[in-house]
C-alpha positions as CSV (number, residue, x, y, z in Angstrom):
1,M,-5.9,-1.1,25.5
2,G,-6.6,-4.6,26.8
3,L,-7.2,-7.8,24.9
4,A,-10.9,-7.1,25.1
5,G,-10.3,-4.0,23.0
6,L,-8.8,-6.0,20.1
7,Q,-11.6,-7.2,18.0
8,G,-11.4,-8.9,14.6
9,E,-10.1,-12.1,13.0
10,L,-7.6,-14.0,15.1
11,L,-4.8,-15.0,12.8
12,W,-2.2,-16.4,15.2
13,D,-2.2,-17.5,18.8
14,Q,1.2,-18.7,20.0
15,R,-0.3,-20.1,23.2
16,S,-2.7,-22.5,21.4
17,G,-0.5,-22.9,18.3
18,V,-3.4,-22.1,15.9
19,C,-2.7,-20.3,12.7
20,L,-5.6,-19.0,10.5
21,A,-3.4,-17.2,8.0
22,G,-4.5,-17.0,4.4
23,G,-7.9,-18.4,5.3
24,C,-6.4,-21.9,6.1
25,S,-6.5,-23.3,9.6
26,R,-3.7,-25.6,10.7
27,Q,-1.8,-26.4,13.9
28,M,1.6,-24.7,14.3
29,G,4.0,-25.3,17.2
30,H,6.9,-23.0,18.2
31,Q,9.0,-24.9,15.6
32,G,6.1,-25.9,13.3
33,E,5.4,-25.2,9.7
34,R,6.1,-21.9,8.0
35,G,2.9,-20.1,7.3
36,A,1.8,-16.5,6.8
37,L,3.5,-15.8,10.1
38,D,6.8,-17.6,10.2
39,R,8.4,-19.8,12.8
40,G,10.2,-17.9,15.5
41,S,7.7,-15.1,15.1
42,E,8.1,-12.2,17.5
43,F,4.3,-12.0,17.8
44,N,2.3,-13.9,20.5
45,R,-1.1,-13.1,19.1
46,V,-2.2,-11.4,15.9
47,W,-5.5,-10.1,14.8
48,R,-6.7,-8.6,11.5
49,Q,-9.3,-5.9,11.6
50,G,-10.0,-4.7,8.1
51,D,-6.7,-3.7,6.6
52,R,-5.0,-3.2,10.0
53,L,-2.9,-5.7,11.7
54,H,-3.0,-5.9,15.5
55,S,-0.2,-7.8,17.3
56,V,0.7,-8.5,20.9
57,S,4.4,-8.9,21.4
58,R,6.9,-8.9,24.3
59,N,9.4,-6.9,22.3
60,L,7.6,-3.9,20.8
61,N,6.6,-0.4,21.8
62,P,5.5,-0.3,25.4
63,R,2.7,2.2,24.7
64,F,0.1,-0.6,25.0
65,R,0.5,-3.3,27.6
66,T,-1.6,-6.4,28.4
67,G,-0.4,-8.7,31.1
68,G,3.3,-8.1,30.4
69,S,2.8,-8.2,26.6
70,R,2.9,-5.1,24.4
71,V,0.6,-4.2,21.5
72,R,1.7,-2.6,18.3
73,L,-0.7,-1.2,15.8
74,R,0.8,-0.7,12.3
75,P,-1.5,0.0,9.3
76,M,-0.7,-2.0,6.2
77,Q,1.2,0.2,3.7
78,R,-0.6,1.2,0.6
79,L,1.0,1.4,-2.8
80,T,0.7,3.9,-5.6
81,F,2.2,3.6,-9.1
82,L,5.5,5.5,-9.4
83,T,7.0,4.9,-12.8
84,S,8.0,2.3,-15.4
85,A,11.4,1.6,-16.9
86,K,12.3,-0.3,-20.1
87,E,16.0,-0.4,-19.2
88,L,18.1,-0.1,-16.1
89,G,19.1,3.5,-16.8
90,Q,15.5,4.6,-16.6
91,C,15.0,3.2,-13.1
92,P,14.4,5.7,-10.3
93,P,17.2,6.2,-7.7
94,D,17.3,3.3,-5.2
95,L,16.8,5.5,-2.1
96,M,14.5,3.2,-0.2
97,A,13.9,-0.5,0.4
98,E,12.8,-2.4,-2.7
99,I,10.9,-5.7,-2.9
100,A,11.1,-7.5,-6.2
101,I,8.1,-9.3,-7.6
102,L,8.9,-12.2,-10.0
103,G,6.8,-15.0,-11.6
104,R,5.4,-16.5,-14.7
105,S,3.4,-14.4,-17.0
106,N,0.0,-15.8,-15.8
107,A,0.8,-16.3,-12.1
108,G,-1.3,-13.4,-10.9
109,K,1.4,-10.8,-10.1
110,S,-0.7,-7.8,-11.1
111,S,-3.7,-9.0,-9.1
112,L,-1.5,-9.5,-6.1
113,I,-0.1,-6.0,-6.4
114,N,-3.6,-4.5,-6.7
115,A,-4.8,-6.4,-3.6
116,W,-1.6,-5.2,-1.8
117,A,-2.2,-1.6,-3.0
118,G,-5.9,-1.6,-2.2
119,A,-6.5,-0.1,-5.7
120,Q,-6.2,-0.9,-9.4
121,V,-2.6,0.4,-9.7
122,A,-1.3,-2.5,-11.9
123,R,-2.8,-3.2,-15.3
124,I,-3.9,-6.8,-15.8
125,S,-3.0,-7.8,-19.3
126,S,-5.3,-10.0,-21.4
127,T,-2.2,-11.3,-23.2
128,P,0.1,-13.0,-20.7
129,G,3.8,-12.3,-21.3
130,K,3.2,-9.1,-23.4
131,T,4.3,-6.7,-20.7
132,N,8.0,-5.6,-21.1
133,L,8.4,-3.0,-18.5
134,I,9.7,-2.9,-14.9
135,N,7.0,-1.2,-12.9
136,F,7.7,0.6,-9.6
137,Y,5.0,1.0,-6.9
138,Q,5.7,3.3,-4.0
139,G,4.8,2.9,-0.4
140,R,5.7,5.0,2.6
141,Q,8.8,2.9,3.6
142,Y,9.4,0.6,0.6
143,R,8.8,0.1,-3.1
144,V,7.4,-3.0,-4.8
145,V,9.1,-3.6,-8.2
146,D,7.3,-5.8,-10.7
147,F,9.3,-7.5,-13.4
148,P,8.1,-8.9,-16.7
149,G,6.9,-12.5,-16.5
150,Y,8.8,-15.5,-17.6
151,G,7.6,-18.8,-19.0
152,F,4.9,-18.6,-21.6
153,S,5.5,-15.3,-23.4
154,K,4.7,-13.5,-26.6
155,R,8.2,-12.0,-26.7
156,S,10.8,-13.4,-29.0
157,G,13.7,-15.5,-27.7
158,D,16.1,-12.6,-28.1
159,E,13.8,-10.3,-26.2
160,Q,13.4,-12.8,-23.4
161,A,17.2,-13.3,-23.2
162,T,17.7,-9.5,-23.0
163,W,15.1,-9.2,-20.2
164,S,16.6,-12.1,-18.3
165,G,19.9,-10.4,-18.3
166,M,18.5,-7.1,-17.2
167,I,16.5,-8.7,-14.3
168,E,19.6,-10.4,-13.1
169,S,21.6,-7.2,-13.3
170,F,18.9,-5.3,-11.3
171,L,18.7,-8.0,-8.6
172,S,22.4,-8.3,-8.2
173,G,23.4,-4.6,-8.6
174,R,20.6,-2.6,-7.1
175,G,21.7,-1.7,-3.6
176,Q,18.3,-1.5,-1.9
177,V,16.7,-4.8,-3.0
178,R,15.8,-6.5,0.3
179,G,14.3,-9.6,-1.1
180,A,12.3,-11.2,-3.9
181,I,8.8,-12.6,-4.0
182,L,8.2,-15.5,-6.4
183,V,4.5,-15.5,-7.4
184,M,3.2,-18.9,-8.4
185,D,-0.2,-20.3,-9.3
186,V,-0.8,-22.8,-6.5
187,R,-1.8,-25.4,-9.1
188,R,1.6,-25.4,-10.8
189,D,4.7,-27.5,-9.9
190,W,8.1,-26.2,-8.9
191,E,9.9,-26.5,-12.3
192,D,13.3,-25.8,-13.8
193,D,12.6,-22.0,-14.2
194,E,11.8,-21.7,-10.5
195,K,14.8,-23.8,-9.5
196,M,17.2,-21.7,-11.5
197,L,15.7,-18.5,-10.1
198,G,16.0,-19.7,-6.6
199,Q,19.6,-20.8,-7.1
200,F,20.5,-17.4,-8.7
201,L,19.0,-15.5,-5.8
202,A,20.8,-17.7,-3.2
203,R,24.1,-17.2,-5.1
204,I,23.8,-13.4,-4.9
205,G,22.5,-13.4,-1.3
206,R,18.9,-12.2,-1.9
207,P,16.3,-13.8,0.3
208,L,13.3,-15.4,-1.5
209,A,9.7,-16.0,-0.4
210,V,7.1,-17.9,-2.4
211,V,3.6,-16.6,-2.7
212,L,1.0,-19.2,-3.9
213,T,-1.9,-17.4,-5.6
214,K,-5.4,-18.5,-6.7
215,I,-6.0,-20.6,-3.6
216,D,-9.7,-19.9,-4.0
217,K,-9.6,-22.2,-7.1
218,L,-9.0,-25.3,-4.8
219,N,-10.9,-27.0,-2.1
220,R,-9.4,-27.6,1.3
221,A,-8.0,-31.1,0.5
222,E,-6.6,-30.0,-2.8
223,L,-5.0,-27.0,-1.2
224,Q,-3.4,-29.0,1.5
225,R,-1.9,-31.4,-1.1
226,A,-0.6,-28.6,-3.3
227,E,1.0,-26.8,-0.3
228,A,2.6,-30.0,0.9
229,R,4.0,-30.7,-2.6
230,L,5.5,-27.3,-3.0
231,K,6.9,-27.2,0.5
232,A,8.8,-30.4,-0.3
233,S,10.1,-28.8,-3.5
234,T,11.1,-25.4,-2.1
235,K,13.1,-26.9,0.7
236,G,12.4,-24.5,3.6
237,L,11.6,-21.3,1.7
238,P,8.9,-19.2,3.3
239,I,5.5,-19.9,1.7
240,F,2.4,-17.8,1.7
241,L,-1.1,-18.7,0.5
242,V,-3.1,-15.9,-0.9
243,S,-6.3,-15.2,-2.9
244,S,-6.1,-11.7,-4.4
245,P,-9.8,-11.4,-5.3
246,Q,-10.8,-12.4,-1.8
247,R,-7.8,-10.5,-0.2
248,L,-7.0,-13.7,1.8
249,G,-3.4,-13.7,3.2
250,I,-2.5,-10.2,1.8
251,V,-2.2,-8.4,5.2
252,E,-0.2,-11.3,6.6
253,L,2.2,-11.3,3.7
254,E,2.8,-7.5,3.9
255,A,3.3,-7.8,7.7
256,W,6.0,-10.5,7.2
257,I,7.7,-8.6,4.4
258,Y,7.8,-5.4,6.4
259,R,9.1,-7.1,9.6
260,N,11.7,-9.3,8.0
261,W,12.9,-7.3,5.0
262,V,12.2,-3.7,5.7
263,A,12.2,-2.9,9.4
264,S,14.9,-5.4,10.3
265,T,17.7,-3.9,8.1
């Protein structure tokens, strides 16, 4: 298959330094900004065709070649609901890679999971903060684990303290947790809760990526300002821009998670 056979939306072209990830166009050099495809990416060119990611790389399976490069076709992994747990003893055995989903109660975690799954597998509550279960979603090679939201919550202070302790125990003691995604409304600031979560994950050696949701709520100028503000606050953490209703940035996020947290370990 040659380059002419790869049709679809061009997301990343290393030669020109153009990234169109998450629906936002910006210039990226070899050592440029982090985007939906991170700096030091193994990919030379990446296309999206529906829910399938097409990438040209020098390092991958030699089945497809184009001018010395190699093309890998990997379908995005779908998710199905597995089970819920109210305490650690109810969690399924950690027999495969797990990706933790964390965030405030109204950050859009359920919408992100549904966009990732390609189906309505996560219930979107009309009362933010009411959910008090750990929900497991199963893919072919990894699980996504959604935790109760923090911040504004209908739970009592004692309940929140209990859940905070359980989440910390899960993240530090679960053997297959490969990393955590912090889901944030792009319009919010990086506050004390986010800082403490980041410090805790760094202390236990769990990588963290930040997913900024609801980018469709901002115009281009507002989005650029919000992204710059959060990049300054997060101090080098990978940042992804997504719109769950429009499915912008979802394929790129999943590809990065798979490459960096699942396939690499």
